[in-house]
PAMARVEX-355737 format. One record per residue (C-alpha): residue number from 1; residue in one letter; x negated, y negated, z. Coordinates in steps of 0.05 Angstrom, whole numbers, plus 32768, in hexadecimal, padded with zeros to 4 digits. Layout:
<pts>
<pt i="NUM" aa="a" px="X" py="Y" pz="Z"/>
...
</pts>
This chain:
<pts>
<pt i="1" aa="x" px="8A8B" py="7C6A" pz="8093"/>
<pt i="2" aa="x" px="8AAA" py="7C33" pz="8073"/>
<pt i="3" aa="x" px="8AEA" py="7C30" pz="8055"/>
<pt i="4" aa="x" px="8ADF" py="7C2D" pz="8007"/>
<pt i="5" aa="x" px="8AF3" py="7BE4" pz="7FED"/>
<pt i="6" aa="x" px="8B2E" py="7BD3" pz="7FC8"/>
<pt i="7" aa="x" px="8B01" py="7BC3" pz="7F89"/>
<pt i="8" aa="x" px="8AE8" py="7C0B" pz="7F8F"/>
<pt i="9" aa="x" px="8B23" py="7C28" pz="7F9C"/>
<pt i="10" aa="x" px="8B42" py="7C08" pz="7F5B"/>
<pt i="11" aa="x" px="8B07" py="7C20" pz="7F30"/>
<pt i="12" aa="x" px="8B05" py="7C6E" pz="7F4A"/>
<pt i="13" aa="x" px="8B52" py="7C68" pz="7F39"/>
<pt i="14" aa="x" px="8B42" py="7C4F" pz="7EF8"/>
<pt i="15" aa="x" px="8B0F" py="7C79" pz="7EE6"/>
<pt i="16" aa="x" px="8B3C" py="7CB3" pz="7EF9"/>
<pt i="17" aa="x" px="8B6E" py="7C9D" pz="7EC4"/>
<pt i="18" aa="x" px="8B43" py="7C9C" pz="7E94"/>
<pt i="19" aa="x" px="8B25" py="7CDF" pz="7E9F"/>
<pt i="20" aa="x" px="8B6D" py="7CF7" pz="7E94"/>
<pt i="21" aa="x" px="8B7F" py="7CDD" pz="7E54"/>
<pt i="22" aa="x" px="8B3C" py="7CF2" pz="7E3D"/>
<pt i="23" aa="x" px="8B52" py="7D3C" pz="7E53"/>
<pt i="24" aa="x" px="8B91" py="7D36" pz="7E36"/>
<pt i="25" aa="x" px="8B73" py="7D26" pz="7DF2"/>
<pt i="26" aa="x" px="8B48" py="7D59" pz="7DF8"/>
<pt i="27" aa="x" px="8B75" py="7D8D" pz="7E05"/>
<pt i="28" aa="x" px="8BB1" py="7D7E" pz="7DDF"/>
<pt i="29" aa="x" px="8B7F" py="7D7F" pz="7DA0"/>
<pt i="30" aa="x" px="8B62" py="7DBA" pz="7DB9"/>
<pt i="31" aa="x" px="8BA0" py="7DE6" pz="7DC4"/>
<pt i="32" aa="x" px="8BDF" py="7DBC" pz="7DA2"/>
<pt i="33" aa="x" px="8C0D" py="7D9D" pz="7DE4"/>
<pt i="34" aa="x" px="8C36" py="7DD3" pz="7DF3"/>
<pt i="35" aa="x" px="8BF8" py="7DFC" pz="7E0B"/>
<pt i="36" aa="x" px="8BDE" py="7DCF" pz="7E31"/>
<pt i="37" aa="x" px="8BF6" py="7DC1" pz="7E7B"/>
<pt i="38" aa="x" px="8BEC" py="7D7F" pz="7EAC"/>
<pt i="39" aa="x" px="8BCD" py="7DB1" pz="7ED5"/>
<pt i="40" aa="x" px="8B96" py="7DC5" pz="7E9F"/>
<pt i="41" aa="x" px="8B93" py="7D78" pz="7E91"/>
<pt i="42" aa="x" px="8B86" py="7D6F" pz="7ED4"/>
<pt i="43" aa="x" px="8B4F" py="7DA0" pz="7ED9"/>
<pt i="44" aa="x" px="8B2A" py="7D88" pz="7E9F"/>
<pt i="45" aa="x" px="8B26" py="7D3F" pz="7EB7"/>
<pt i="46" aa="x" px="8B0D" py="7D5B" pz="7F00"/>
<pt i="47" aa="x" px="8B4E" py="7D45" pz="7F1F"/>
<pt i="48" aa="x" px="8B7B" py="7D59" pz="7F53"/>
<pt i="49" aa="x" px="8BBA" py="7D77" pz="7F32"/>
<pt i="50" aa="x" px="8BE7" py="7D46" pz="7F5F"/>
<pt i="51" aa="x" px="8BC0" py="7D0D" pz="7F40"/>
<pt i="52" aa="x" px="8BD6" py="7D14" pz="7EFE"/>
<pt i="53" aa="x" px="8C1F" py="7D01" pz="7F18"/>
<pt i="54" aa="x" px="8C04" py="7CBF" pz="7F3F"/>
<pt i="55" aa="x" px="8BF4" py="7CAB" pz="7EF9"/>
<pt i="56" aa="x" px="8C24" py="7CC0" pz="7EC8"/>
<pt i="57" aa="x" px="8C6D" py="7CD7" pz="7ED7"/>
<pt i="58" aa="x" px="8C63" py="7D18" pz="7EAF"/>
<pt i="59" aa="x" px="8C37" py="7D3E" pz="7E6F"/>
<pt i="60" aa="x" px="8C60" py="7D18" pz="7E35"/>
<pt i="61" aa="x" px="8C54" py="7CCE" pz="7E51"/>
<pt i="62" aa="x" px="8C08" py="7CE5" pz="7E62"/>
<pt i="63" aa="x" px="8BF7" py="7D05" pz="7E1A"/>
<pt i="64" aa="x" px="8C19" py="7CC9" pz="7DF5"/>
<pt i="65" aa="x" px="8BFA" py="7C93" pz="7E25"/>
<pt i="66" aa="x" px="8BB2" py="7CB9" pz="7E0C"/>
<pt i="67" aa="x" px="8BC0" py="7CBA" pz="7DC6"/>
<pt i="68" aa="x" px="8BD6" py="7C6E" pz="7DCA"/>
<pt i="69" aa="x" px="8B91" py="7C69" pz="7DEC"/>
<pt i="70" aa="x" px="8B70" py="7C8B" pz="7DB3"/>
<pt i="71" aa="x" px="8B91" py="7C60" pz="7D7D"/>
<pt i="72" aa="x" px="8B85" py="7C1B" pz="7D98"/>
<pt i="73" aa="x" px="8B41" py="7C25" pz="7DA6"/>
<pt i="74" aa="x" px="8B39" py="7C48" pz="7D60"/>
<pt i="75" aa="x" px="8B5E" py="7C0D" pz="7D4C"/>
<pt i="76" aa="x" px="8B31" py="7BD4" pz="7D75"/>
<pt i="77" aa="x" px="8AEE" py="7BFB" pz="7D5F"/>
<pt i="78" aa="x" px="8B00" py="7BEE" pz="7D12"/>
<pt i="79" aa="x" px="8B24" py="7BAA" pz="7D19"/>
<pt i="80" aa="x" px="8AD3" py="7B96" pz="7D45"/>
<pt i="81" aa="x" px="8A9F" py="7BBE" pz="7D1D"/>
<pt i="82" aa="x" px="8A61" py="7B97" pz="7CF8"/>
<pt i="83" aa="x" px="8A67" py="7B75" pz="7CD3"/>
<pt i="84" aa="x" px="8A9F" py="7B48" pz="7CF6"/>
<pt i="85" aa="x" px="8AD5" py="7B2F" pz="7CD8"/>
<pt i="86" aa="x" px="8B09" py="7AF5" pz="7CDC"/>
<pt i="87" aa="x" px="8B29" py="7B0E" pz="7C9F"/>
<pt i="88" aa="x" px="8B71" py="7B1B" pz="7CA2"/>
<pt i="89" aa="x" px="8B70" py="7B4A" pz="7C63"/>
<pt i="90" aa="x" px="8B37" py="7B69" pz="7C7B"/>
<pt i="91" aa="x" px="8B4F" py="7B72" pz="7CC3"/>
<pt i="92" aa="x" px="8B8C" py="7B98" pz="7CA5"/>
<pt i="93" aa="x" px="8B6B" py="7BC4" pz="7C77"/>
<pt i="94" aa="x" px="8B40" py="7BDA" pz="7CBB"/>
<pt i="95" aa="x" px="8B80" py="7BDC" pz="7CDC"/>
<pt i="96" aa="x" px="8BA6" py="7C08" pz="7CAA"/>
<pt i="97" aa="x" px="8B63" py="7C32" pz="7C9D"/>
<pt i="98" aa="x" px="8B56" py="7C41" pz="7CE4"/>
<pt i="99" aa="x" px="8B9E" py="7C5B" pz="7CF4"/>
<pt i="100" aa="x" px="8BA2" py="7C89" pz="7CB1"/>
<pt i="101" aa="x" px="8B53" py="7CA3" pz="7CC6"/>
<pt i="102" aa="x" px="8B73" py="7CBF" pz="7D05"/>
<pt i="103" aa="x" px="8BA7" py="7CE3" pz="7CE3"/>
<pt i="104" aa="x" px="8B7C" py="7CFF" pz="7CB8"/>
<pt i="105" aa="x" px="8B4B" py="7D15" pz="7CE9"/>
<pt i="106" aa="x" px="8B79" py="7D20" pz="7D26"/>
<pt i="107" aa="x" px="8BB5" py="7D42" pz="7D09"/>
<pt i="108" aa="x" px="8BC4" py="7D68" pz="7D47"/>
<pt i="109" aa="x" px="8BBC" py="7D2C" pz="7D74"/>
<pt i="110" aa="x" px="8BEC" py="7CFF" pz="7D41"/>
<pt i="111" aa="x" px="8C21" py="7D38" pz="7D2F"/>
<pt i="112" aa="x" px="8C2B" py="7D3F" pz="7D81"/>
<pt i="113" aa="x" px="8C2A" py="7CF1" pz="7D8D"/>
<pt i="114" aa="x" px="8C62" py="7CE6" pz="7D54"/>
<pt i="115" aa="x" px="8C88" py="7D24" pz="7D6F"/>
<pt i="116" aa="x" px="8C87" py="7CFE" pz="7DAC"/>
<pt i="117" aa="x" px="8C9F" py="7CB9" pz="7D99"/>
<pt i="118" aa="x" px="8CE2" py="7CE1" pz="7D76"/>
<pt i="119" aa="x" px="8CEF" py="7CF0" pz="7DB6"/>
<pt i="120" aa="x" px="8D39" py="7CCD" pz="7DDD"/>
<pt i="121" aa="x" px="8CFA" py="7CA9" pz="7E07"/>
<pt i="122" aa="x" px="8CD6" py="7C94" pz="7DC9"/>
<pt i="123" aa="x" px="8C96" py="7C63" pz="7DD4"/>
<pt i="124" aa="x" px="8C78" py="7C6B" pz="7E20"/>
<pt i="125" aa="x" px="8C73" py="7C22" pz="7E35"/>
<pt i="126" aa="x" px="8C28" py="7C35" pz="7E48"/>
<pt i="127" aa="x" px="8BF6" py="7BFE" pz="7E44"/>
<pt i="128" aa="x" px="8BCF" py="7C29" pz="7E12"/>
<pt i="129" aa="x" px="8C0C" py="7C1C" pz="7DE0"/>
<pt i="130" aa="x" px="8C10" py="7BD0" pz="7DF8"/>
<pt i="131" aa="x" px="8BC6" py="7BC4" pz="7DE6"/>
<pt i="132" aa="x" px="8BD5" py="7BEC" pz="7DA3"/>
<pt i="133" aa="x" px="8C12" py="7BB6" pz="7D9A"/>
<pt i="134" aa="x" px="8BEC" py="7B7E" pz="7DA8"/>
<pt i="135" aa="x" px="8BB4" py="7B97" pz="7D77"/>
<pt i="136" aa="x" px="8BE7" py="7BA5" pz="7D46"/>
<pt i="137" aa="x" px="8C09" py="7B5D" pz="7D46"/>
<pt i="138" aa="x" px="8BC2" py="7B36" pz="7D4A"/>
<pt i="139" aa="x" px="8BB2" py="7B5B" pz="7D04"/>
<pt i="140" aa="x" px="8BF8" py="7B40" pz="7CF1"/>
<pt i="141" aa="x" px="8BEF" py="7AF3" pz="7CFF"/>
<pt i="142" aa="x" px="8BA4" py="7AFB" pz="7CE4"/>
<pt i="143" aa="x" px="8BBF" py="7B16" pz="7CA7"/>
<pt i="144" aa="x" px="8BE6" py="7ACF" pz="7C9C"/>
<pt i="145" aa="x" px="8C33" py="7AEC" pz="7CB5"/>
<pt i="146" aa="x" px="8C61" py="7AB6" pz="7CB1"/>
<pt i="147" aa="x" px="8C95" py="7AE3" pz="7CDA"/>
<pt i="148" aa="x" px="8C6B" py="7B09" pz="7D12"/>
<pt i="149" aa="x" px="8CA4" py="7B22" pz="7D2F"/>
<pt i="150" aa="x" px="8CBE" py="7B44" pz="7CF2"/>
<pt i="151" aa="x" px="8C84" py="7B5C" pz="7CD2"/>
<pt i="152" aa="x" px="8C64" py="7B73" pz="7D02"/>
<pt i="153" aa="x" px="8C95" py="7BAB" pz="7D11"/>
<pt i="154" aa="x" px="8C94" py="7BB0" pz="7CD0"/>
<pt i="155" aa="x" px="8C46" py="7BCB" pz="7CCC"/>
<pt i="156" aa="x" px="8C55" py="7BF7" pz="7D04"/>
<pt i="157" aa="x" px="8C8C" py="7C16" pz="7CE1"/>
<pt i="158" aa="x" px="8C66" py="7C22" pz="7CA1"/>
<pt i="159" aa="x" px="8C2D" py="7C38" pz="7CCB"/>
<pt i="160" aa="x" px="8C55" py="7C6D" pz="7CF2"/>
<pt i="161" aa="x" px="8C6D" py="7C8D" pz="7CAF"/>
<pt i="162" aa="x" px="8C31" py="7C8A" pz="7C8D"/>
<pt i="163" aa="x" px="8C14" py="7CBB" pz="7CC5"/>
<pt i="164" aa="x" px="8C51" py="7CE5" pz="7CC3"/>
<pt i="165" aa="x" px="8C4D" py="7CEF" pz="7C83"/>
<pt i="166" aa="x" px="8BFB" py="7D01" pz="7C87"/>
<pt i="167" aa="x" px="8C0E" py="7D38" pz="7CCB"/>
<pt i="168" aa="x" px="8C4A" py="7D57" pz="7CA9"/>
<pt i="169" aa="x" px="8C42" py="7DA7" pz="7CB7"/>
<pt i="170" aa="x" px="8C38" py="7DC4" pz="7C76"/>
<pt i="171" aa="x" px="8C3F" py="7D8B" pz="7C3B"/>
<pt i="172" aa="x" px="8C18" py="7D4F" pz="7C60"/>
<pt i="173" aa="x" px="8C09" py="7D1D" pz="7C2D"/>
<pt i="174" aa="x" px="8BC5" py="7D03" pz="7C1D"/>
<pt i="175" aa="x" px="8BAA" py="7CC9" pz="7C2D"/>
<pt i="176" aa="x" px="8B91" py="7CA8" pz="7BF6"/>
<pt i="177" aa="x" px="8BDA" py="7C9E" pz="7BD4"/>
<pt i="178" aa="x" px="8BF6" py="7C84" pz="7C1B"/>
<pt i="179" aa="x" px="8BB9" py="7C56" pz="7C1D"/>
<pt i="180" aa="x" px="8BCA" py="7C39" pz="7BDB"/>
<pt i="181" aa="x" px="8C13" py="7C2A" pz="7BEE"/>
<pt i="182" aa="x" px="8BFA" py="7C05" pz="7C2B"/>
<pt i="183" aa="x" px="8BC3" py="7BE4" pz="7C0D"/>
<pt i="184" aa="x" px="8BF7" py="7BCB" pz="7BD0"/>
<pt i="185" aa="x" px="8C2A" py="7BAB" pz="7BF8"/>
<pt i="186" aa="x" px="8BF8" py="7B85" pz="7C2C"/>
<pt i="187" aa="x" px="8BCB" py="7B6A" pz="7BEA"/>
<pt i="188" aa="x" px="8B92" py="7B96" pz="7C02"/>
<pt i="189" aa="x" px="8B51" py="7BA4" pz="7BDA"/>
<pt i="190" aa="x" px="8B4E" py="7BEF" pz="7BCC"/>
<pt i="191" aa="x" px="8AFD" py="7BD6" pz="7BE1"/>
<pt i="192" aa="x" px="8B10" py="7BC7" pz="7C24"/>
<pt i="193" aa="x" px="8B0F" py="7BE6" pz="7C63"/>
<pt i="194" aa="x" px="8AFC" py="7C27" pz="7C60"/>
<pt i="195" aa="x" px="8B11" py="7C4A" pz="7C23"/>
<pt i="196" aa="x" px="8B22" py="7C98" pz="7C32"/>
<pt i="197" aa="x" px="8ADE" py="7CAE" pz="7C0A"/>
<pt i="198" aa="x" px="8AB3" py="7C83" pz="7C38"/>
<pt i="199" aa="x" px="8A9C" py="7C93" pz="7C7A"/>
<pt i="200" aa="x" px="8ABC" py="7C66" pz="7CB8"/>
<pt i="201" aa="x" px="8A83" py="7C4F" pz="7CE5"/>
<pt i="202" aa="x" px="8A92" py="7C80" pz="7D22"/>
<pt i="203" aa="x" px="8ABC" py="7CAA" pz="7D00"/>
<pt i="204" aa="x" px="8AFD" py="7CC6" pz="7D22"/>
<pt i="205" aa="x" px="8AEA" py="7D09" pz="7D14"/>
<pt i="206" aa="x" px="8AB7" py="7D19" pz="7D49"/>
<pt i="207" aa="x" px="8AC7" py="7D4A" pz="7D7E"/>
<pt i="208" aa="x" px="8AB8" py="7D12" pz="7DAF"/>
<pt i="209" aa="x" px="8AE6" py="7CDA" pz="7DBD"/>
<pt i="210" aa="x" px="8ABF" py="7CCE" pz="7E01"/>
<pt i="211" aa="x" px="8AAE" py="7C86" pz="7DEC"/>
<pt i="212" aa="x" px="8AFC" py="7C77" pz="7DE4"/>
<pt i="213" aa="x" px="8B08" py="7C90" pz="7E2B"/>
<pt i="214" aa="x" px="8AD3" py="7C60" pz="7E5C"/>
<pt i="215" aa="x" px="8ABF" py="7C8B" pz="7EA5"/>
<pt i="216" aa="x" px="8A83" py="7C68" pz="7EB0"/>
<pt i="217" aa="x" px="8A88" py="7C2B" pz="7EC7"/>
<pt i="218" aa="x" px="8A9C" py="7C02" pz="7E95"/>
<pt i="219" aa="x" px="8AE7" py="7BE2" pz="7E7D"/>
<pt i="220" aa="x" px="8B08" py="7C11" pz="7E46"/>
<pt i="221" aa="x" px="8B25" py="7BDD" pz="7E2B"/>
<pt i="222" aa="x" px="8B00" py="7B9A" pz="7E3A"/>
<pt i="223" aa="x" px="8B3F" py="7B6B" pz="7E24"/>
<pt i="224" aa="x" px="8B5C" py="7B7A" pz="7E6C"/>
</pts>
């Protein structure tokens, strides 16, 4: 039996990593962060438990990477859905609605994500986080920013603050006033994007999120 080629091995590693990311999202959503172990994630992914540490240094890194994957694929899907648009204001509206929609529809995941970001290590510098940053930065550029280096972190901070307000236990703020505030700040019309009383194409509330974690041979991120 001849040894596998380097490209085959790379594809197998990619699929293993994708399965671990998907399993982490599913289990944290079902059980919460504390009740989910790395062993549980490996078992759900059908991977050897020792393989988890090959890709991720710990549970926090894995879960944050998994949620960043969910965020950047949700954002990418929202920005590129039909009818496709190059209008910077519409793309900004879609970006805001994509992130707020995740906070509304996946509060357990997003609450844990915010808690992880507040730890001393802050952002995990993983490919998923970097792609999310690229999409948000591009959104700011297309909106017509004259100072992207200042406007991108401001957008990121405003979105993080809105998500935090929406997932606060016992006293969450509803999506409508937060969306109103952000839309006013960026000069967006209420009808742009996906207003709260309109169902987003694809949605983020459904149980099956597998489309965000490609394991069938297709790259999960076409930009790579």
